[in-house]
C-alpha positions as CSV (number, residue, x, y, z in Angstrom):
1,M,-14.6,17.8,6.3
2,I,-14.3,19.1,9.8
3,F,-11.1,20.2,11.3
4,K,-10.0,20.1,15.0
5,V,-6.6,20.8,16.9
6,F,-5.6,18.8,20.0
7,R,-2.1,18.5,21.8
8,V,0.3,16.0,21.2
9,S,-0.1,14.8,24.8
10,E,-3.6,13.7,23.9
11,M,-2.3,11.1,21.5
12,E,-1.9,8.4,24.2
13,T,-5.6,9.0,25.3
14,L,-6.8,8.5,21.6
15,F,-4.6,5.3,21.3
16,D,-6.3,3.9,24.6
17,L,-9.7,4.8,23.4
18,L,-9.3,2.9,20.2
19,S,-7.4,-0.1,22.1
20,V,-10.8,-1.9,22.5
21,N,-10.1,-3.0,19.1
22,R,-6.8,-4.6,17.5
23,I,-4.5,-1.7,16.8
24,I,-2.0,-2.1,13.9
25,G,0.8,0.3,13.7
26,P,4.4,1.1,13.1
27,V,6.8,-0.6,15.4
28,E,10.5,-1.0,15.3
29,K,11.7,-4.6,14.1
30,G,15.3,-4.4,14.2
31,R,18.2,-2.2,12.8
32,D,20.1,-2.1,9.5
33,V,23.8,-2.6,9.0
34,A,24.2,1.2,9.4
35,G,22.3,1.0,12.7
36,R,19.3,2.8,11.3
37,P,15.8,1.5,12.6
38,L,13.7,-0.7,10.4
39,Y,10.0,-0.4,10.9
40,D,7.0,-2.6,9.9
41,F,3.3,-2.6,10.6
42,D,2.3,-5.2,13.4
43,L,0.0,-5.4,16.3
44,V,0.5,-2.9,18.9
45,Y,-0.5,-3.4,22.6
46,D,1.3,-0.6,24.4
47,F,1.3,3.0,23.2
48,K,5.2,3.0,24.0
49,D,5.8,0.6,21.2
50,L,4.2,2.9,18.6
51,K,6.7,4.5,16.7
52,I,4.5,7.4,15.2
53,D,7.3,9.3,13.7
54,Y,8.7,6.5,11.7
55,S,10.1,7.2,8.4
56,Q,8.8,4.3,6.4
57,T,7.6,0.7,6.9
58,I,9.4,-2.2,5.0
59,H,5.7,-3.5,3.9
60,S,2.5,-1.8,3.4
61,A,-0.8,-2.1,5.0
62,K,-1.9,-4.2,1.9
63,N,-0.5,-7.3,3.7
64,Y,-3.6,-7.1,6.1
65,V,-6.3,-6.7,3.5
66,I,-4.7,-8.9,0.9
67,P,-2.7,-11.5,2.9
68,Y,0.2,-13.3,1.0
69,R,-1.6,-16.6,1.5
70,E,-5.4,-17.0,2.4
71,N,-7.7,-20.0,2.2
72,L,-10.8,-19.0,0.2
73,C,-12.9,-22.0,1.3
74,T,-12.8,-25.6,2.3
75,F,-14.9,-28.6,1.3
76,T,-15.7,-31.6,3.3
77,F,-17.1,-34.9,1.8
78,A,-18.8,-37.5,3.8
79,D,-21.7,-39.9,3.4
80,D,-22.5,-39.0,-0.1
81,D,-22.8,-35.4,0.8
82,W,-20.7,-32.3,1.1
83,Q,-20.1,-29.1,2.9
84,K,-18.6,-25.9,1.9
85,D,-17.3,-23.4,4.3
86,V,-16.1,-19.9,3.5
87,N,-14.3,-17.6,5.9
88,F,-13.7,-14.0,5.0
89,G,-10.8,-13.8,7.6
90,V,-12.5,-11.0,9.6
91,D,-13.0,-11.8,13.3
92,Q,-13.0,-8.1,14.6
93,A,-12.3,-4.5,13.5
94,H,-9.0,-3.4,12.9
95,V,-7.5,0.1,13.7
96,F,-4.6,1.1,11.4
97,F,-2.9,3.9,13.4
98,G,-0.2,6.2,11.7
99,L,-0.7,5.4,8.1
100,H,1.2,7.8,5.5
101,P,-0.5,9.3,2.8
102,C,1.1,7.1,0.1
103,D,-0.3,3.9,2.1
104,I,-3.7,5.4,2.2
105,N,-3.7,6.4,-1.4
106,A,-2.6,2.8,-2.1
107,L,-5.5,1.2,-0.3
108,N,-7.8,3.7,-2.4
109,K,-6.4,2.6,-5.6
110,L,-6.9,-1.0,-4.4
111,D,-10.6,-0.2,-3.6
112,K,-11.1,0.7,-7.4
113,V,-10.0,-2.7,-8.5
114,L,-11.2,-5.1,-6.0
115,M,-14.4,-3.3,-4.8
116,G,-15.4,-1.1,-7.7
117,N,-15.8,-3.4,-10.7
118,T,-18.7,-5.6,-11.7
119,Y,-17.6,-8.6,-9.4
120,P,-16.2,-7.2,-6.1
121,N,-13.8,-9.1,-4.1
122,P,-15.7,-10.2,-0.8
123,F,-12.6,-11.3,1.0
124,Y,-11.1,-8.0,0.3
125,G,-14.2,-6.0,0.9
126,A,-15.0,-7.6,4.3
127,K,-11.7,-6.7,5.6
128,R,-11.8,-3.1,4.3
129,S,-15.3,-2.5,5.7
130,N,-14.0,-3.6,9.3
131,M,-11.0,-0.9,9.3
132,F,-10.7,2.4,11.1
133,I,-7.9,4.5,9.8
134,V,-5.8,7.0,11.6
135,G,-3.4,8.5,9.1
136,H,-0.2,10.4,10.0
137,S,1.8,13.1,8.4
138,C,5.4,12.2,7.2
139,L,8.7,13.6,6.0
140,P,10.1,12.2,2.8
141,I,13.1,10.0,2.8
142,P,15.6,10.1,-0.3
143,S,13.7,7.4,-2.3
144,C,10.4,9.0,-1.9
145,F,8.6,10.5,-5.0
146,C,5.1,10.4,-3.7
147,H,4.7,14.2,-4.5
148,S,5.4,13.4,-8.3
149,M,2.7,10.8,-8.3
150,G,0.1,13.1,-6.5
151,A,0.1,10.9,-3.4
152,D,2.0,12.9,-0.9
153,S,-1.5,14.0,0.3
154,V,-4.8,12.4,0.9
155,L,-8.3,13.5,0.5
156,S,-10.4,10.2,1.2
157,G,-9.8,6.7,2.6
158,F,-9.2,7.7,6.4
159,D,-11.4,8.4,9.5
160,L,-8.7,10.9,11.0
161,F,-5.7,12.4,9.7
162,L,-3.1,14.1,11.9
163,T,-0.5,16.6,10.8
164,R,2.3,17.4,13.4
165,M,2.6,21.0,14.0
166,G,5.0,21.5,16.9
167,D,3.2,20.5,20.3
168,E,-0.1,20.0,18.5
169,Y,-1.9,18.1,15.9
170,F,-4.0,19.5,13.0
171,V,-6.7,17.0,12.7
172,E,-8.8,16.2,9.6
173,V,-12.1,14.5,10.6
174,Q,-13.8,12.4,7.9
175,S,-16.3,10.1,9.5
176,A,-18.9,10.4,12.1
177,R,-17.5,7.6,14.2
178,A,-14.3,9.7,14.3
179,Y,-16.1,13.0,15.2
180,H,-17.7,11.2,18.1
181,L,-14.4,9.5,19.1
182,L,-12.8,12.9,19.4
183,E,-15.7,13.8,21.9
184,N,-13.5,11.9,24.6
185,I,-10.3,14.0,24.4
186,E,-9.6,17.5,24.7
187,T,-9.9,19.4,21.2
188,R,-10.4,22.9,20.1
189,E,-11.7,24.8,17.1
190,V,-9.3,25.5,14.3
191,T,-8.2,29.2,13.9
192,H,-6.9,31.2,11.1
193,E,-3.3,30.9,12.5
194,D,-3.8,27.1,12.6
195,H,-4.5,27.2,9.0
196,L,-1.6,29.2,8.2
197,R,0.7,27.0,10.2
198,F,-0.9,23.9,8.4
199,K,-0.3,25.4,5.0
200,Q,3.3,26.4,6.2
201,T,4.0,22.8,7.3
202,T,2.9,21.2,4.0
203,A,5.1,23.7,2.0
204,E,8.1,22.8,4.1
205,K,7.5,19.1,3.5
206,R,7.3,19.4,-0.3
207,R,10.6,21.2,-0.2
208,L,12.2,18.2,1.2
209,F,11.6,16.0,-1.7
210,T,14.9,15.1,-3.6
211,S,13.7,12.4,-6.0
212,E,11.0,12.8,-8.7
213,V,9.4,11.5,-11.7
214,D,8.2,13.3,-14.7
215,T,4.8,12.2,-15.5
216,S,3.9,14.7,-18.2
217,D,2.4,12.8,-21.1
218,L,4.0,9.5,-19.7
219,T,1.4,7.4,-21.1
220,K,2.0,8.4,-24.7
221,I,5.7,8.2,-24.2
222,L,5.3,4.6,-22.8
223,D,3.2,3.8,-26.1
224,M,5.9,5.4,-28.3
225,E,8.8,3.5,-26.6
226,F,7.3,0.3,-26.2
227,E,10.1,-1.4,-28.4
228,S,12.8,0.8,-26.8
229,E,16.2,-1.1,-26.1
230,V,16.3,0.5,-22.5
231,W,13.8,-2.5,-21.6
232,E,16.4,-5.0,-22.6
233,D,19.0,-3.2,-20.4
234,W,16.8,-3.2,-17.4
235,G,15.6,-6.7,-18.0
236,D,19.6,-7.8,-17.9
237,K,19.6,-6.2,-14.4
238,C,16.4,-7.9,-13.2
239,L,16.7,-10.9,-11.1
240,S,13.0,-11.9,-11.7
241,C,12.5,-12.5,-8.0
242,G,9.4,-10.7,-7.4
243,T,10.7,-8.7,-4.4
244,C,9.2,-5.5,-5.7
245,A,5.8,-6.8,-5.9
246,N,6.2,-8.3,-2.4
247,V,6.7,-4.9,-0.9
248,C,4.7,-2.6,-3.4
249,P,1.4,-1.5,-1.7
250,T,-0.7,-1.7,-4.9
251,C,0.5,-5.1,-6.5
252,Y,-2.4,-7.4,-6.3
253,C,-1.9,-10.3,-8.7
254,Y,-2.6,-13.6,-7.2
255,G,-3.1,-17.2,-8.1
256,V,-5.6,-19.8,-6.8
257,E,-4.7,-23.4,-6.3
258,E,-7.2,-26.4,-5.4
259,E,-5.7,-28.8,-3.1
260,V,-7.5,-32.3,-2.7
261,N,-6.7,-34.9,-0.1
262,M,-5.7,-38.4,-1.3
263,D,-8.8,-39.9,0.3
264,F,-11.1,-37.3,-1.4
265,S,-12.5,-36.6,2.2
266,H,-11.4,-32.8,2.3
267,A,-10.3,-30.1,-0.5
268,R,-9.7,-26.3,-0.3
269,K,-9.0,-23.4,-2.5
270,V,-6.1,-21.2,-1.7
271,K,-5.3,-17.8,-2.9
272,Q,-1.5,-16.6,-3.0
273,L,0.0,-13.5,-4.0
274,Y,2.1,-13.5,-7.1
275,S,4.4,-11.3,-9.2
276,C,4.4,-10.6,-12.9
277,N,8.1,-10.6,-12.8
278,L,8.3,-14.4,-12.0
279,L,9.4,-16.6,-14.5
280,D,6.2,-18.8,-14.9
281,F,3.7,-15.7,-14.6
282,A,2.7,-16.0,-18.3
283,A,3.1,-19.6,-18.5
284,V,0.0,-21.7,-19.7
285,A,-0.9,-25.3,-20.4
286,G,1.2,-27.0,-22.9
287,G,4.4,-25.3,-21.9
288,Y,4.1,-22.1,-23.7
289,N,5.2,-18.8,-22.0
290,F,3.8,-15.7,-23.3
291,R,6.6,-13.5,-21.5
292,P,9.7,-15.8,-21.2
293,E,12.1,-12.8,-21.1
294,S,12.6,-10.9,-17.9
295,S,12.8,-7.6,-19.8
296,T,9.3,-8.3,-21.2
297,R,7.9,-9.0,-17.6
298,L,9.6,-6.1,-16.3
299,K,8.2,-3.8,-19.1
300,Y,4.7,-5.1,-18.6
301,R,4.9,-4.5,-14.8
302,Y,5.7,-0.9,-15.6
303,Y,3.0,-0.6,-18.5
304,H,0.3,-1.8,-15.9
305,K,1.3,0.8,-13.3
306,H,1.8,3.8,-15.5
307,R,-0.2,3.0,-18.6
308,G,-3.0,0.5,-18.4
309,F,-4.2,1.6,-14.9
310,V,-4.2,5.2,-16.1
311,E,-6.4,4.3,-19.1
312,A,-8.9,2.4,-16.8
313,Y,-9.0,4.8,-13.8
314,E,-7.3,8.0,-15.1
315,E,-4.5,7.8,-12.5
316,S,-1.3,5.9,-12.0
317,L,-1.3,2.7,-9.9
318,C,2.1,3.7,-8.3
319,V,2.0,6.0,-5.2
320,G,5.7,6.8,-5.2
321,C,6.6,5.4,-2.0
322,G,10.0,3.9,-3.4
323,R,9.7,0.7,-1.5
324,C,10.3,-1.4,-4.7
325,G,13.8,0.4,-5.3
326,N,14.7,0.3,-1.7
327,A,14.1,-3.7,-1.7
328,C,15.3,-4.5,-5.2
329,L,18.5,-6.6,-5.1
330,S,19.6,-5.0,-8.4
331,D,18.9,-1.4,-7.5
332,I,16.4,-0.8,-10.1
333,T,14.2,2.3,-9.0
334,V,11.2,3.6,-10.8
335,P,12.6,7.3,-11.4
336,E,15.6,5.8,-13.0
337,V,13.6,3.7,-15.4
338,I,11.0,6.1,-16.4
339,A,13.9,8.6,-16.9
340,S,15.7,6.2,-19.3
341,V,12.2,5.5,-21.1
342,R,11.8,9.3,-21.4
343,G,15.5,9.4,-22.9
344,G,17.4,10.6,-20.0
345,D,20.5,8.7,-18.6
346,K,20.0,5.3,-17.0
């Protein structure tokens, strides 16, 4: 990896150089009841609208690579013949400007599932291969526990990563296209003092975390506590609304429906994101439901994140962003659930 340093004032030039493509970044969408700004990712046309020092977006970048609803293919029937049309949903490259480490790590985890298996998902892969990612450092908010999940820093999955150090940026360069892009702005070589400042900035960030999850031997503890009564307690609170999966940067469960016109002239296959917390998630033909209780569905969601994915990929599927707890209508949070399973207070 190559390191560079440039002044904060060069950020707008970097934005302008990348603006020949569609830029997606954090923008302010409104205010909450306490007057605090609410951020989300959206198309950015003017650098002044980019809120690079945002705290956290409501949704993650997942929505741009796994759309909530997506047409997989369409079929047209005419004159005893038929035609199939497949659209991967990529018309041009996208620049993701200002992704935090947890969101970049989330995309890396999705890559393992949707691109690293025997049958890679071409719709996801097409979108991922047309992305240029500019990561940006952040400061933890009270609900963040990404440090516990090893997702507060990122080693791969980006082109540039910027860490703010006063009036300069410490830049990690990971791709050739990013290296050549920086030739168009004023940069300098990294000094020993820059390395020291970078390490000091990182250490200061880690001291700001107030929420944590004890992950030591967590897979074994989950195995031992599979029948624990705490799951019933959390199931009684859960509304089975699926909001957690909607804002989660790594939930990827979906369903596929086939829609056919009444005159049989047109048909299509539609993929739609789903949630394992919804009542009919495990319902099958004949009316049987393998997971009728909310407690069972909630439990299996945690086991997938913190047990099954670890067994398959040797890492948790959760990145510790805390979005699920912030969005949950019943105030269910990952740190509290895991603590209760480990034997702590709920």
